[in-house]
C-alpha positions, 0 to 999 in steps of 0.5 A: 861784289866780288864778281864785280871787282873781278870783272873790273880788274880784268877789264882794267888789265886787259892789255897791261900784260903785254910788254914789247920789251919782254918779247925781245929782251934788253937788246930791243932798240927804243925810240927815245924822246922826240928822236928817231933812229938814224935810218928813220931820221933820213926819211920824212913822212909821206904827204898822206901821212902829213895830211892825217895829222889832226890839230893837236888841241888840248883837252880841258881836265874835268873838275871833280871832287871826292863825292863825284869821283866816288859816284862816277866810279861806282856807276861805271863799275855797275854799268860795265858789269851789268852789260857784260853779264847781259851780253853773255848769251851772245858771247856763248853763241858767237863762241859756238859758231866760231868753233864750228865755222870760223875757228881761226878768227872767231869774228863773232866774238870780236863784234860782241866785245865791240858792242859791250864796250860801246854800250858801256861807254854810251850808258856811262855818258862818254863821248869819243870821236874817231878822226880820219877813219877813211885812211884805215886799211880795208876791214878784211886786211890784217894789220898791226894797230899801234896806239899810244897808251896812257889809260885803261880807258884806251881799251874801251875807246878802241874796242867800242869806237874803232870801225875795225875788229882786232885782238889784244895780248893779255896776261894769262891770269886775266884769261882765267877771270870769270866772264871777261877772261872767259870771253877773251879766251873764246875770242882767241886773244893771245895770252902771255906769261911775262916772267916766262921766257918760253911763254914770251917766245910762244906769244911772239909765234902766236901773234905772227900766226894770228896775223897770218890767219887774218886777224888784226892785233893791237899792241902798244909800242910803249909796252905799258901805260904812260904815267903822265900821258906823255909819249914814252920810248918805243920798243921793237916787239910790235914791229918785229911781229909785223915784219915776220907776218908781213902786215902793215902798221897803222899808227893811232893817236889817242888823246885825253883818256888819262884825264878821266882815268889816270894810271893808278885809278881803278875806275874812271873818276869823271865821265870821258867826254872829248876823247879823240882817236886819230887814225893815220895812214898805214905804213908798209910792213917793216923790212927784215932787220929794219924795224927801227925805220918803221918804228921811227915813222910810226912814232912821228905819226903818233906825235903829230896829233898829240897836244903839247901836254902829251909830247915828250919832255926835252931830254 
């Protein structure tokens, strides 16, 4: 039971350790509410970007009670732990192959993570739909994916259903947890000590190096999960990384995960069905010292596919 709790804690906090503000300090510029920086406001989305926006449909919240929430949570905990344990021979084999033949990317471990997340969600009975995947860059192009973030289920949805492989940035404590943390280390996910300025700078350097090595990264420009599902202010960290690495930005809209596992819930309390991941056309790599422009364009793209209940409230 202790191992089960450790595995779930690691899964639940996989990327919560990454906060863009921590990498750039209080001087980072945020995009607030529905507003964009002045430079970004002078530009409009390209026709391809406009076409990528899917209809912003509301998802009906699940009906639950105390018993159903308990049973669902326990079921998910058991499923996720059993699947990751069963996958470990493949984790170790992929790690050995990567160390010998693919040390910069460790792509085999990325596929094991995808299988673990996908099988866990399928056995759980979840349904996640990826829309507009045809606009994604080629699989061999390193890019920065920038989704909105409102639930720990975002990690399972992205890892299991996105038709691309990528790395995350996580608190170093998570990489020390048995099974999941070890697997993340084998896959060369990036560790960060949030209270250590030197570690934050090293994380920025490691992220740029990872991108240049051909790995895509997922970073959440809000820096943390939204407490109510509404899109929060953006931070500049991910866009600075992309600018220094010279890689494109791919905005991603995630709809509905917070209805099944809101912030504060240790496990899902309902089976996620109807969750949507909407892919938007990539944006050019941010120009040096003009990351705010791309940040505003990215925010506009993500907002275009979010339903009213996930839009920011008027200032």
